[in-house]
C-alpha positions as CSV (number, residue, x, y, z in Angstrom):
1,M,-37.6,47.6,42.6
2,P,-38.2,46.5,46.2
3,E,-35.1,47.1,48.4
4,L,-34.1,46.4,51.9
5,P,-36.7,48.5,53.8
6,E,-39.7,47.1,51.8
7,I,-38.4,43.5,51.8
8,Q,-37.6,43.7,55.5
9,A,-41.1,45.0,56.4
10,L,-42.6,42.2,54.3
11,A,-40.5,39.5,55.8
12,E,-41.5,40.7,59.3
13,G,-45.2,40.7,58.4
14,L,-45.1,37.3,56.8
15,D,-43.2,35.8,59.7
16,R,-45.8,37.0,62.1
17,E,-48.6,35.7,59.9
18,L,-47.3,32.4,58.6
19,T,-45.0,30.9,61.3
20,G,-46.7,27.6,62.3
21,V,-48.9,27.4,59.2
22,R,-49.0,24.1,57.3
23,V,-48.2,24.0,53.6
24,E,-50.6,21.9,51.5
25,S,-48.6,22.1,48.3
26,A,-46.3,24.2,46.1
27,V,-47.1,25.2,42.5
28,A,-44.8,26.5,39.8
29,W,-47.2,28.5,37.6
30,Q,-44.4,29.5,35.3
31,A,-41.7,26.9,34.6
32,A,-39.1,29.7,34.3
33,T,-39.7,30.9,37.8
34,L,-38.7,27.7,39.6
35,K,-34.9,27.3,39.5
36,T,-34.4,24.0,41.2
37,S,-34.7,20.3,40.3
38,R,-35.8,19.4,43.8
39,P,-39.4,18.0,43.6
40,L,-42.0,20.4,45.0
41,S,-43.7,17.4,46.7
42,E,-41.0,17.7,49.4
43,V,-42.8,20.7,51.0
44,A,-46.3,19.2,51.0
45,G,-47.3,18.9,54.6
46,A,-44.3,21.0,55.9
47,T,-44.8,23.6,58.5
48,I,-43.5,27.1,58.0
49,T,-41.0,27.8,60.8
50,G,-40.2,31.4,59.9
51,V,-39.8,34.0,57.1
52,R,-36.7,36.2,57.0
53,R,-34.6,38.5,54.7
54,R,-31.0,38.4,53.6
55,G,-30.1,41.2,51.3
56,K,-33.0,41.4,48.9
57,V,-33.8,37.7,49.1
58,I,-36.9,36.5,51.1
59,I,-36.3,33.1,52.7
60,V,-39.2,31.0,53.8
61,D,-38.0,28.3,56.2
62,L,-39.8,25.0,55.9
63,G,-38.1,22.8,58.5
64,P,-35.2,21.0,56.6
65,R,-36.1,22.9,53.4
66,H,-35.9,26.6,52.5
67,L,-37.6,28.6,49.8
68,A,-35.4,31.4,48.6
69,I,-37.3,34.0,46.6
70,H,-35.6,36.6,44.4
71,L,-38.0,39.4,43.4
72,M,-35.6,41.2,41.1
73,S,-37.0,44.4,39.7
74,A,-40.6,43.5,39.0
75,G,-41.4,40.6,41.3
76,R,-44.1,41.0,44.0
77,L,-44.8,38.6,46.8
78,G,-48.0,38.6,48.9
79,L,-50.4,36.6,50.9
80,R,-53.8,36.2,49.2
81,E,-57.1,34.5,49.5
82,T,-57.2,31.3,47.4
83,G,-59.3,32.1,44.3
84,P,-59.4,30.6,40.8
85,A,-57.5,27.4,40.2
86,R,-55.0,29.5,38.2
87,P,-54.3,32.9,39.8
88,G,-53.5,34.8,36.5
89,R,-50.8,35.3,33.9
90,Q,-48.5,37.2,36.3
91,A,-48.3,34.3,38.7
92,G,-45.0,32.6,38.9
93,F,-45.0,30.4,42.1
94,S,-47.1,29.8,45.1
95,L,-47.3,28.0,48.4
96,E,-50.8,26.8,48.9
97,L,-52.0,27.2,52.5
98,G,-55.6,26.1,52.4
99,E,-57.8,29.1,52.1
100,R,-54.8,31.3,51.4
101,R,-51.7,31.2,49.2
102,L,-48.3,32.9,49.3
103,L,-48.1,34.0,45.7
104,L,-45.1,35.3,43.7
105,T,-46.1,37.4,40.8
106,E,-44.2,39.4,38.2
107,L,-45.2,42.7,36.6
108,G,-44.6,43.0,32.9
109,R,-43.5,40.3,30.5
110,K,-39.9,39.6,31.6
111,R,-39.4,36.6,33.8
112,R,-36.6,37.5,36.2
113,A,-38.1,36.7,39.6
114,T,-37.1,33.2,40.8
115,A,-37.9,30.7,43.5
116,H,-35.3,28.1,44.7
117,L,-36.2,25.1,46.9
118,L,-33.1,24.3,48.9
119,D,-31.9,22.1,51.8
120,D,-29.6,23.5,54.5
121,A,-26.4,22.8,52.7
122,E,-27.7,24.1,49.4
123,L,-28.9,27.4,51.0
124,A,-25.5,27.8,52.7
125,E,-23.9,27.6,49.2
126,H,-26.6,29.5,47.3
127,A,-24.6,32.2,45.6
128,P,-27.1,35.1,45.8
129,V,-27.1,34.6,49.6
130,A,-23.7,33.1,50.4
131,R,-21.8,35.8,48.5
132,L,-23.6,38.8,50.0
133,G,-21.7,41.5,51.8
134,P,-22.6,42.8,55.3
135,E,-26.0,44.3,56.1
136,P,-25.8,48.1,55.9
137,L,-27.9,49.0,59.0
138,G,-25.6,49.6,61.9
139,L,-22.4,49.3,59.8
140,D,-19.8,51.7,61.0
141,A,-17.4,53.8,58.9
142,D,-14.7,51.2,59.0
143,G,-17.1,48.6,57.9
144,W,-18.2,50.7,54.9
145,R,-14.6,51.4,54.0
146,T,-13.7,47.7,54.1
147,A,-16.8,46.8,52.1
148,L,-16.5,49.4,49.3
149,S,-12.9,50.4,48.9
150,A,-11.2,47.1,47.9
151,P,-11.3,46.8,45.0
152,P,-12.3,50.5,44.5
153,G,-15.1,51.6,42.2
154,Q,-17.5,54.4,41.6
155,L,-19.7,55.0,44.7
156,H,-23.1,54.7,42.9
157,S,-22.1,51.4,41.4
158,V,-20.5,49.7,44.4
159,L,-23.4,50.7,46.7
160,R,-25.7,48.6,44.6
161,R,-23.5,45.5,44.4
162,G,-24.9,43.0,46.9
163,R,-21.5,41.3,47.2
164,R,-20.2,44.6,48.7
165,V,-23.1,45.5,51.0
166,A,-26.5,43.8,51.0
167,G,-29.9,45.1,50.2
168,I,-29.4,48.5,48.5
169,G,-30.6,49.2,45.1
170,R,-31.0,52.3,42.8
171,C,-33.4,54.2,45.0
172,Y,-31.6,54.1,48.3
173,A,-28.2,54.4,46.8
174,S,-29.2,57.7,45.4
175,E,-30.8,58.8,48.7
176,I,-27.8,57.8,50.7
177,M,-25.4,59.7,48.5
178,W,-27.5,62.8,48.6
179,A,-27.9,62.6,52.4
180,A,-24.1,62.2,52.7
181,R,-23.3,65.0,50.2
182,L,-21.2,62.6,48.2
183,A,-20.7,62.6,44.4
184,P,-22.1,59.5,42.7
185,F,-19.0,59.0,40.6
186,R,-16.5,59.5,43.4
187,R,-13.9,56.7,43.5
188,T,-14.2,54.9,46.8
189,D,-10.4,54.8,47.2
190,G,-10.4,58.6,47.4
191,L,-12.9,59.0,50.2
192,S,-11.6,60.6,53.4
193,P,-12.3,59.2,56.9
194,E,-14.7,62.1,57.4
195,E,-16.6,61.2,54.2
196,W,-16.8,57.5,55.3
197,G,-18.3,58.7,58.5
198,R,-20.9,60.8,56.6
199,L,-21.7,57.8,54.5
200,A,-22.3,55.5,57.5
201,E,-24.5,58.0,59.2
202,A,-26.5,58.8,56.1
203,A,-27.1,55.1,55.4
204,D,-28.4,54.5,58.9
205,T,-30.6,57.5,58.7
206,V,-32.0,56.9,55.3
207,L,-32.6,53.2,55.7
208,S,-34.0,53.4,59.2
209,R,-36.6,56.1,58.3
210,A,-37.5,54.1,55.1
211,L,-38.0,51.0,57.2
212,E,-40.3,52.8,59.6
213,R,-42.4,54.0,56.8
214,A,-42.4,50.6,55.1
215,R,-43.7,48.9,58.3
216,E,-46.7,51.3,58.3
217,R,-47.9,50.2,54.9
218,I,-46.4,46.7,54.2
219,T,-47.5,43.7,56.2
220,T,-48.2,40.6,54.1
221,A,-47.9,41.9,50.5
222,L,-45.8,44.2,48.5
223,P,-47.6,47.0,46.7
224,T,-47.5,47.1,42.9
225,R,-46.5,50.7,42.9
226,E,-43.7,52.5,44.8
227,E,-45.0,54.6,47.7
228,R,-41.7,55.9,48.9
229,L,-40.9,59.4,50.3
230,T,-37.6,60.3,48.6
231,A,-35.4,63.4,48.3
232,V,-33.9,62.8,44.9
233,H,-35.0,59.4,43.5
234,Q,-37.5,60.1,40.6
235,H,-37.3,63.9,41.3
236,Y,-35.3,65.0,38.3
237,G,-35.9,68.7,37.6
238,D,-37.4,69.4,41.1
239,P,-35.6,71.7,43.5
240,C,-33.2,70.1,45.9
241,L,-34.8,69.9,49.4
242,R,-31.5,71.1,50.9
243,C,-30.3,73.9,48.7
244,G,-33.1,74.7,46.3
245,A,-31.1,74.0,43.1
246,D,-32.7,72.0,40.3
247,L,-31.8,68.3,40.5
248,H,-29.9,66.7,37.6
249,R,-29.8,63.2,36.2
250,V,-27.7,60.7,34.3
251,S,-29.9,58.4,32.2
252,F,-29.1,54.8,31.5
253,S,-30.9,52.3,29.4
254,E,-33.5,51.2,32.0
255,W,-33.0,53.7,34.9
256,E,-31.7,57.1,35.8
257,L,-29.5,58.5,38.5
258,V,-30.7,61.8,40.1
259,Y,-28.4,64.0,42.1
260,C,-27.8,67.6,43.2
261,A,-24.8,69.2,41.5
262,R,-24.6,72.0,44.1
263,C,-24.7,69.7,47.1
264,Q,-22.8,66.6,45.8
265,T,-20.5,67.4,42.9
266,D,-19.2,71.0,43.6
267,G,-21.4,72.2,40.8
268,K,-20.2,69.8,38.2
269,V,-23.0,68.5,35.9
270,Y,-22.4,65.0,34.5
271,A,-23.0,64.4,30.8
272,D,-26.4,62.8,30.3
273,R,-26.4,60.5,27.3
274,R,-29.2,57.9,27.3
275,M,-28.1,54.4,26.3
276,S,-24.5,55.1,27.3
277,R,-22.5,54.5,30.4
278,L,-19.6,56.7,29.2
279,L,-19.5,60.0,31.1
280,R,-17.5,63.1,30.3
């Protein structure tokens, strides 16, 4: 799943490449992808005035209109040369730009990625954007405590809720918790001031480094495969890079949480029961 570093790098690259480019037309290749009743003819002839990110949402500004693109877990967005009349079964939505197109595709069969064509007022009220919490980069310890402690919850869960803090998903939540030496199932109302400080520092370090790496490989298209350098994410069974102990996991129906028991949980190993969220 693309998260803040990858989406930010993509937004920056597309902004450099597409600002000032005229849109010839917009096409919904899959009816389920377009989630607005506003006619696509409204963007024909519009000029792209910028591309930006909020949370994990890409926003293409088209003068008085805005295209809000939600990639979800399998969506991919990229600038391509215009080829066949229909760009393939994975295509969901595109902006046609003459010899190029900005194409939203989706890996697999599930159709979760969406595109919303909105005016200024609609974008301001668009729930996936309007209800987002603060951006994590540069957020200090007090900001993290305010965002995550009320109402309290388990750290691994609230880190991934965009309404608490924007742009973090499964990968970087795990990386931040490992870097901060915090247990995934700690209650946020039990964290000490020192632990909030560790969380803020770890988030800045993890996300800043990931963003630097993303900028090196992502410009105008997201890769179809993850190419991240991670310490714990997808490293179940490998030795911890800090202490050398084998990494453990908790498996859920569609993903797994990897952690170091020695570094993060004082040696406690969580029950690993696939298809269940109940932990011992």
